[in-house]
LOKESE-134644 format. One record per atom (N, C-alpha, C): atom name; x negated, y negated, z negated. Coordinates in nm, 2 decimals. Example, Ala and Ser with C-alpha at 12.3 -4.5 7.8 and 13.67 -1.06 7.14 Angstrom:
<atoms>
ATOM   a      px      py      pz
ATOM   N   -1.32    0.57   -0.78
ATOM  CA   -1.23    0.45   -0.78
ATOM   C   -1.32    0.33   -0.78
ATOM   N   -1.28    0.22   -0.71
ATOM  CA   -1.37    0.11   -0.71
ATOM   C   -1.29    0.00   -0.79
</atoms>
This chain:
<atoms>
ATOM   a      px      py      pz
ATOM   N   -1.71    1.04    1.54
ATOM  CA   -1.80    0.97    1.49
ATOM   C   -1.94    0.98    1.54
ATOM   N   -1.98    1.04    1.74
ATOM  CA   -2.03    1.01    1.80
ATOM   C   -2.02    0.86    1.84
ATOM   N   -1.91    0.84    1.87
ATOM  CA   -1.82    0.67    1.92
ATOM   C   -1.93    0.55    1.82
ATOM   N   -1.86    0.57    1.71
ATOM  CA   -1.93    0.50    1.66
ATOM   C   -2.02    0.45    1.60
ATOM   N   -2.10    0.58    1.57
ATOM  CA   -2.24    0.56    1.60
ATOM   C   -2.33    0.47    1.76
ATOM   N   -2.22    0.57    1.83
ATOM  CA   -2.33    0.44    1.93
ATOM   C   -2.27    0.30    1.96
ATOM   N   -2.19    0.28    1.90
ATOM  CA   -2.16    0.13    1.88
ATOM   C   -2.21    0.03    1.82
ATOM   N   -2.23    0.14    1.68
ATOM  CA   -2.35    0.02    1.61
ATOM   C   -2.50    0.00    1.66
ATOM   N   -2.54    0.14    1.77
ATOM  CA   -2.66    0.13    1.78
ATOM   C   -2.61   -0.02    1.91
ATOM   N   -2.51   -0.02    1.97
ATOM  CA   -2.51   -0.09    2.10
ATOM   C   -2.52   -0.24    2.00
ATOM   N   -2.43   -0.34    1.87
ATOM  CA   -2.44   -0.41    1.78
ATOM   C   -2.56   -0.44    1.69
ATOM   N   -2.68   -0.37    1.74
ATOM  CA   -2.80   -0.40    1.70
ATOM   C   -2.80   -0.55    1.67
ATOM   N   -2.79   -0.62    1.70
ATOM  CA   -2.81   -0.77    1.73
ATOM   C   -2.76   -0.87    1.67
ATOM   N   -2.64   -0.80    1.64
ATOM  CA   -2.54   -0.88    1.55
ATOM   C   -2.55   -0.97    1.45
ATOM   N   -2.57   -1.14    1.45
ATOM  CA   -2.62   -1.19    1.33
ATOM   C   -2.58   -1.14    1.18
ATOM   N   -2.66   -1.16    1.13
ATOM  CA   -2.63   -1.11    0.99
ATOM   C   -2.54   -1.28    0.88
ATOM   N   -2.44   -1.23    0.83
ATOM  CA   -2.33   -1.32    0.80
ATOM   C   -2.34   -1.32    0.67
ATOM   N   -2.28   -1.40    0.60
ATOM  CA   -2.26   -1.39    0.42
ATOM   C   -2.11   -1.38    0.38
ATOM   N   -2.12   -1.25    0.31
ATOM  CA   -2.00   -1.27    0.26
ATOM   C   -1.98   -1.25    0.05
ATOM   N   -1.88   -1.30    0.10
ATOM  CA   -1.83   -1.40   -0.12
ATOM   C   -1.75   -1.29   -0.13
ATOM   N   -1.89   -1.22   -0.24
ATOM  CA   -1.84   -1.13   -0.32
ATOM   C   -1.70   -1.15   -0.42
ATOM   N   -1.56   -1.16   -0.42
ATOM  CA   -1.47   -1.18   -0.51
ATOM   C   -1.47   -1.11   -0.67
ATOM   N   -1.54   -1.02   -0.66
ATOM  CA   -1.50   -0.89   -0.73
ATOM   C   -1.61   -0.90   -0.87
ATOM   N   -1.74   -0.94   -0.83
ATOM  CA   -1.84   -0.95   -0.94
ATOM   C   -1.83   -1.06   -1.01
ATOM   N   -1.77   -1.15   -1.00
ATOM  CA   -1.78   -1.31   -1.10
ATOM   C   -1.72   -1.41   -1.07
ATOM   N   -1.63   -1.41   -1.12
ATOM  CA   -1.52   -1.59   -1.08
ATOM   C   -1.59   -1.67   -1.03
ATOM   N   -1.76   -1.68   -1.02
ATOM  CA   -1.79   -1.81   -0.99
ATOM   C   -1.82   -1.72   -0.85
ATOM   N   -1.86   -1.83   -0.75
ATOM  CA   -1.90   -1.77   -0.60
ATOM   C   -2.02   -1.70   -0.56
ATOM   N   -2.07   -1.61   -0.56
ATOM  CA   -2.16   -1.50   -0.50
ATOM   C   -2.17   -1.44   -0.37
ATOM   N   -2.30   -1.47   -0.29
ATOM  CA   -2.27   -1.44   -0.19
ATOM   C   -2.41   -1.37   -0.14
ATOM   N   -2.35   -1.22   -0.06
ATOM  CA   -2.45   -1.17   -0.01
ATOM   C   -2.53   -1.10    0.14
ATOM   N   -2.62   -1.10    0.16
ATOM  CA   -2.59   -1.08    0.32
ATOM   C   -2.60   -0.94    0.36
ATOM   N   -2.51   -0.92    0.43
ATOM  CA   -2.45   -0.85    0.50
ATOM   C   -2.45   -0.83    0.71
ATOM   N   -2.40   -0.70    0.71
ATOM  CA   -2.41   -0.69    0.91
ATOM   C   -2.27   -0.65    0.90
ATOM   N   -2.21   -0.75    1.00
ATOM  CA   -2.12   -0.72    1.09
ATOM   C   -2.07   -0.64    1.17
ATOM   N   -2.02   -0.49    1.20
ATOM  CA   -1.94   -0.44    1.31
ATOM   C   -1.86   -0.40    1.33
ATOM   N   -1.83   -0.50    1.46
ATOM  CA   -1.66   -0.43    1.49
ATOM   C   -1.65   -0.38    1.56
ATOM   N   -1.55   -0.25    1.54
ATOM  CA   -1.58   -0.14    1.65
ATOM   C   -1.42   -0.13    1.73
ATOM   N   -1.42   -0.16    1.87
ATOM  CA   -1.31   -0.03    1.94
ATOM   C   -1.27    0.07    1.93
ATOM   N   -1.20    0.12    1.87
ATOM  CA   -1.15    0.25    1.89
ATOM   C   -1.01    0.26    1.92
ATOM   N   -0.98    0.31    2.06
ATOM  CA   -0.81    0.28    2.09
ATOM   C   -0.81    0.17    2.10
ATOM   N   -0.68    0.14    2.03
ATOM  CA   -0.63   -0.01    2.04
ATOM   C   -0.66   -0.02    1.95
ATOM   N   -0.75    0.01    1.83
ATOM  CA   -0.78   -0.12    1.67
ATOM   C   -0.87   -0.14    1.66
ATOM   N   -0.86   -0.25    1.64
ATOM  CA   -1.01   -0.29    1.60
ATOM   C   -1.08   -0.22    1.44
ATOM   N   -1.17   -0.20    1.46
ATOM  CA   -1.20   -0.17    1.25
ATOM   C   -1.39   -0.26    1.25
ATOM   N   -1.37   -0.31    1.10
ATOM  CA   -1.50   -0.37    1.08
ATOM   C   -1.59   -0.25    0.97
ATOM   N   -1.68   -0.24    1.04
ATOM  CA   -1.79   -0.16    0.97
ATOM   C   -1.87   -0.28    0.86
ATOM   N   -1.89   -0.25    0.75
ATOM  CA   -1.98   -0.36    0.65
ATOM   C   -2.08   -0.22    0.63
ATOM   N   -2.20   -0.24    0.59
ATOM  CA   -2.27   -0.15    0.52
ATOM   C   -2.25    0.00    0.54
ATOM   N   -2.23    0.05    0.69
ATOM  CA   -2.11    0.16    0.70
ATOM   C   -2.03    0.24    0.65
ATOM   N   -1.92    0.09    0.63
ATOM  CA   -1.80    0.19    0.57
ATOM   C   -1.68    0.06    0.62
ATOM   N   -1.60    0.11    0.64
ATOM  CA   -1.48    0.01    0.73
ATOM   C   -1.42   -0.05    0.58
ATOM   N   -1.40   -0.16    0.65
ATOM  CA   -1.30   -0.30    0.57
ATOM   C   -1.21   -0.30    0.66
ATOM   N   -1.10   -0.33    0.59
ATOM  CA   -0.98   -0.42    0.68
ATOM   C   -0.92   -0.58    0.58
ATOM   N   -0.98   -0.58    0.47
ATOM  CA   -0.92   -0.69    0.46
ATOM   C   -1.05   -0.84    0.47
ATOM   N   -1.01   -0.84    0.59
ATOM  CA   -1.13   -0.95    0.60
ATOM   C   -1.04   -1.06    0.72
ATOM   N   -1.10   -1.15    0.67
ATOM  CA   -1.08   -1.26    0.83
ATOM   C   -1.23   -1.37    0.82
ATOM   N   -1.23   -1.41    0.90
ATOM  CA   -1.34   -1.49    0.91
ATOM   C   -1.24   -1.66    0.95
ATOM   N   -1.30   -1.80    0.88
ATOM  CA   -1.25   -1.90    0.83
ATOM   C   -1.33   -1.99    0.94
ATOM   N   -1.28   -2.13    0.90
ATOM  CA   -1.37   -2.22    1.02
ATOM   C   -1.48   -2.22    0.99
ATOM   N   -1.54   -2.18    0.90
ATOM  CA   -1.65   -2.17    0.87
ATOM   C   -1.75   -2.09    0.90
ATOM   N   -1.68   -2.02    0.98
ATOM  CA   -1.71   -1.89    1.00
ATOM   C   -1.81   -1.78    0.92
ATOM   N   -1.75   -1.81    0.79
ATOM  CA   -1.83   -1.68    0.66
ATOM   C   -1.75   -1.58    0.67
ATOM   N   -1.73   -1.45    0.64
ATOM  CA   -1.73   -1.35    0.65
ATOM   C   -1.64   -1.34    0.51
ATOM   N   -1.50   -1.35    0.50
ATOM  CA   -1.45   -1.34    0.38
ATOM   C   -1.36   -1.24    0.31
ATOM   N   -1.40   -1.13    0.20
ATOM  CA   -1.26   -1.09    0.15
ATOM   C   -1.16   -1.15    0.09
ATOM   N   -1.04   -1.12    0.16
ATOM  CA   -0.98   -1.22    0.08
ATOM   C   -0.80   -1.17    0.13
ATOM   N   -0.70   -1.16    0.03
ATOM  CA   -0.57   -1.12    0.10
ATOM   C   -0.47   -1.16    0.14
ATOM   N   -0.51   -1.30    0.15
ATOM  CA   -0.41   -1.38    0.22
ATOM   C   -0.38   -1.39    0.40
ATOM   N   -0.48   -1.33    0.38
ATOM  CA   -0.44   -1.25    0.56
ATOM   C   -0.41   -1.39    0.63
ATOM   N   -0.52   -1.54    0.60
ATOM  CA   -0.51   -1.64    0.72
ATOM   C   -0.60   -1.62    0.79
ATOM   N   -0.60   -1.73    0.91
ATOM  CA   -0.72   -1.72    1.03
ATOM   C   -0.75   -1.57    1.09
ATOM   N   -0.64   -1.54    1.15
ATOM  CA   -0.68   -1.37    1.12
ATOM   C   -0.73   -1.34    1.29
ATOM   N   -0.67   -1.47    1.35
ATOM  CA   -0.73   -1.47    1.51
ATOM   C   -0.84   -1.57    1.54
ATOM   N   -0.97   -1.57    1.55
ATOM  CA   -1.04   -1.70    1.59
ATOM   C   -1.13   -1.60    1.68
ATOM   N   -1.18   -1.68    1.79
ATOM  CA   -1.35   -1.68    1.82
ATOM   C   -1.45   -1.68    1.79
ATOM   N   -1.49   -1.58    1.82
ATOM  CA   -1.63   -1.57    1.75
ATOM   C   -1.76   -1.55    1.81
ATOM   N   -1.81   -1.55    1.90
ATOM  CA   -1.90   -1.50    1.97
ATOM   C   -1.82   -1.48    2.11
ATOM   N   -1.72   -1.52    2.11
ATOM  CA   -1.70   -1.49    2.28
ATOM   C   -1.59   -1.39    2.29
ATOM   N   -1.60   -1.31    2.11
ATOM  CA   -1.48   -1.23    2.12
ATOM   C   -1.37   -1.27    1.98
ATOM   N   -1.29   -1.19    1.98
ATOM  CA   -1.17   -1.19    1.92
ATOM   C   -1.16   -1.09    1.80
ATOM   N   -1.15   -1.17    1.68
ATOM  CA   -1.15   -1.08    1.54
ATOM   C   -1.00   -1.12    1.53
ATOM   N   -1.03   -1.00    1.44
ATOM  CA   -0.88   -1.00    1.39
ATOM   C   -0.85   -0.90    1.24
ATOM   N   -0.74   -0.91    1.21
ATOM  CA   -0.73   -0.78    1.08
ATOM   C   -0.59   -0.66    1.09
ATOM   N   -0.66   -0.56    1.06
ATOM  CA   -0.54   -0.48    1.09
ATOM   C   -0.51   -0.41    0.93
ATOM   N   -0.43   -0.41    0.84
ATOM  CA   -0.40   -0.33    0.73
ATOM   C   -0.29   -0.26    0.69
ATOM   N   -0.23   -0.26    0.76
ATOM  CA   -0.07   -0.11    0.82
ATOM   C   -0.06   -0.15    0.61
ATOM   N    0.01   -0.30    0.57
ATOM  CA    0.04   -0.29    0.48
ATOM   C    0.19   -0.34    0.51
ATOM   N    0.31   -0.39    0.42
ATOM  CA    0.42   -0.45    0.39
ATOM   C    0.36   -0.57    0.34
ATOM   N    0.35   -0.70    0.39
ATOM  CA    0.22   -0.78    0.34
ATOM   C    0.42   -0.94    0.33
ATOM   N    0.40   -1.01    0.21
ATOM  CA    0.53   -1.06    0.20
ATOM   C    0.53   -1.22    0.30
ATOM   N    0.40   -1.25    0.33
ATOM  CA    0.38   -1.35    0.39
ATOM   C    0.25   -1.36    0.42
ATOM   N    0.26   -1.32    0.62
ATOM  CA    0.10   -1.32    0.69
ATOM   C    0.10   -1.44    0.78
ATOM   N   -0.02   -1.50    0.81
ATOM  CA    0.00   -1.60    0.91
ATOM   C   -0.15   -1.56    0.98
ATOM   N   -0.10   -1.58    1.15
ATOM  CA   -0.19   -1.56    1.28
ATOM   C   -0.20   -1.72    1.29
ATOM   N   -0.30   -1.73    1.31
ATOM  CA   -0.31   -1.80    1.34
ATOM   C   -0.41   -1.82    1.48
ATOM   N   -0.38   -1.91    1.53
ATOM  CA   -0.48   -1.94    1.69
ATOM   C   -0.54   -2.03    1.69
ATOM   N   -0.65   -2.06    1.83
ATOM  CA   -0.77   -2.16    1.74
ATOM   C   -0.68   -2.28    1.81
ATOM   N   -0.56   -2.29    1.83
ATOM  CA   -0.54   -2.40    1.92
ATOM   C   -0.43   -2.47    1.85
ATOM   N   -0.35   -2.40    1.72
ATOM  CA   -0.35   -2.47    1.61
ATOM   C   -0.20   -2.38    1.61
ATOM   N   -0.18   -2.28    1.74
ATOM  CA   -0.03   -2.24    1.71
ATOM   C    0.01   -2.10    1.57
ATOM   N    0.09   -2.12    1.50
ATOM  CA    0.06   -2.03    1.44
ATOM   C    0.25   -1.93    1.43
ATOM   N    0.21   -1.84    1.35
ATOM  CA    0.34   -1.71    1.37
ATOM   C    0.37   -1.70    1.20
ATOM   N    0.40   -1.71    1.14
ATOM  CA    0.46   -1.63    1.00
ATOM   C    0.57   -1.56    0.99
ATOM   N    0.48   -1.43    0.96
ATOM  CA    0.65   -1.32    0.95
ATOM   C    0.60   -1.26    0.79
ATOM   N    0.72   -1.31    0.73
ATOM  CA    0.79   -1.31    0.55
ATOM   C    0.82   -1.12    0.60
ATOM   N    0.79   -1.08    0.47
ATOM  CA    0.83   -0.87    0.39
ATOM   C    0.89   -0.85    0.53
ATOM   N    0.75   -0.80    0.62
ATOM  CA    0.77   -0.68    0.74
ATOM   C    0.61   -0.60    0.72
ATOM   N    0.67   -0.48    0.80
ATOM  CA    0.57   -0.44    0.83
ATOM   C    0.49   -0.48    0.92
ATOM   N    0.41   -0.55    0.94
ATOM  CA    0.31   -0.59    1.03
ATOM   C    0.24   -0.50    1.08
ATOM   N    0.20   -0.46    1.19
ATOM  CA    0.12   -0.36    1.25
ATOM   C    0.08   -0.44    1.39
ATOM   N   -0.07   -0.47    1.35
ATOM  CA   -0.16   -0.57    1.47
ATOM   C   -0.21   -0.49    1.57
ATOM   N   -0.23   -0.49    1.72
ATOM  CA   -0.31   -0.38    1.81
ATOM   C   -0.32   -0.45    1.86
ATOM   N   -0.42   -0.46    1.96
ATOM  CA   -0.52   -0.61    2.05
ATOM   C   -0.55   -0.50    2.18
ATOM   N   -0.58   -0.60    2.27
ATOM  CA   -0.57   -0.55    2.41
ATOM   C   -0.74   -0.65    2.47
ATOM   N   -0.82   -0.62    2.45
ATOM  CA   -0.95   -0.75    2.49
ATOM   C   -1.00   -0.70    2.59
ATOM   N   -0.95   -0.74    2.73
ATOM  CA   -0.99   -0.73    2.84
ATOM   C   -1.10   -0.80    2.92
ATOM   N   -1.13   -0.72    3.01
ATOM  CA   -1.27   -0.78    3.10
ATOM   C   -1.26   -0.96    3.09
ATOM   N   -1.11   -0.97    3.17
ATOM  CA   -1.10   -1.12    3.24
ATOM   C   -1.03   -1.24    3.12
ATOM   N   -1.07   -1.18    2.99
ATOM  CA   -1.14   -1.28    2.86
ATOM   C   -0.98   -1.29    2.82
ATOM   N   -0.86   -1.22    2.82
ATOM  CA   -0.70   -1.24    2.80
ATOM   C   -0.74   -1.12    2.69
ATOM   N   -0.68   -1.18    2.56
ATOM  CA   -0.67   -1.11    2.46
ATOM   C   -0.50   -1.10    2.42
ATOM   N   -0.40   -1.01    2.43
ATOM  CA   -0.28   -0.97    2.42
ATOM   C   -0.25   -0.97    2.29
ATOM   N   -0.19   -0.98    2.16
ATOM  CA   -0.18   -0.88    2.07
ATOM   C   -0.04   -0.87    2.09
ATOM   N   -0.02   -0.74    2.00
ATOM  CA    0.11   -0.62    1.99
ATOM   C    0.13   -0.67    1.83
ATOM   N    0.22   -0.71    1.81
ATOM  CA    0.32   -0.73    1.67
ATOM   C    0.43   -0.67    1.61
ATOM   N    0.41   -0.56    1.56
ATOM  CA    0.56   -0.52    1.57
ATOM   C    0.64   -0.46    1.71
ATOM   N    0.53   -0.40    1.77
ATOM  CA    0.58   -0.32    1.88
ATOM   C    0.60   -0.41    2.01
ATOM   N    0.57   -0.59    1.97
ATOM  CA    0.61   -0.66    2.03
ATOM   C    0.54   -0.78    2.12
ATOM   N    0.50   -0.80    2.23
ATOM  CA    0.40   -0.90    2.28
ATOM   C    0.41   -1.02    2.18
ATOM   N    0.32   -1.09    2.11
ATOM  CA    0.33   -1.22    2.02
ATOM   C    0.25   -1.33    2.12
ATOM   N    0.18   -1.30    2.11
ATOM  CA    0.07   -1.40    2.23
ATOM   C   -0.05   -1.31    2.37
ATOM   N   -0.07   -1.39    2.44
ATOM  CA   -0.16   -1.35    2.53
ATOM   C   -0.22   -1.45    2.52
ATOM   N   -0.34   -1.46    2.43
ATOM  CA   -0.44   -1.59    2.45
ATOM   C   -0.55   -1.58    2.51
ATOM   N   -0.60   -1.66    2.53
ATOM  CA   -0.70   -1.68    2.69
ATOM   C   -0.82   -1.77    2.65
ATOM   N   -0.95   -1.70    2.63
ATOM  CA   -1.02   -1.80    2.62
ATOM   C   -1.17   -1.79    2.68
ATOM   N   -1.24   -1.87    2.68
ATOM  CA   -1.38   -1.89    2.78
ATOM   C   -1.49   -1.85    2.66
ATOM   N   -1.55   -1.71    2.73
ATOM  CA   -1.59   -1.60    2.66
ATOM   C   -1.78   -1.73    2.66
ATOM   N   -1.83   -1.71    2.54
ATOM  CA   -1.98   -1.79    2.46
ATOM   C   -2.06   -1.66    2.56
ATOM   N   -2.15   -1.75    2.64
ATOM  CA   -2.27   -1.67    2.69
ATOM   C   -2.39   -1.65    2.59
</atoms>
């Protein structure tokens, strides 16, 4: 818990984003939140208003969205890699990288792990196999 608090303090300058709340009404409603992502071990966790939430992805419009489709789960965002790990059996999960390459996994237990290295190399581990090694330029 101390580490989470330490990381929270470190990310005090994370910009406020908009989260789409699908559960309130059918129409689109937005509320302001603060996004924190915490790397603990090999897992990246999202902290939203002090709570951990896994059902997230960031779309091309850079809006944080609650969704169950798990599309676009790896995108460059302020030089960091954002991804989803929900440890559930999903019928179809699409991992889409910035260069357009995609991999579709059907009816499997998908286990995501990421190693975010100082040399701007991100390696995806899917079902204990190296799926991607993705290089990107960090944003200053």
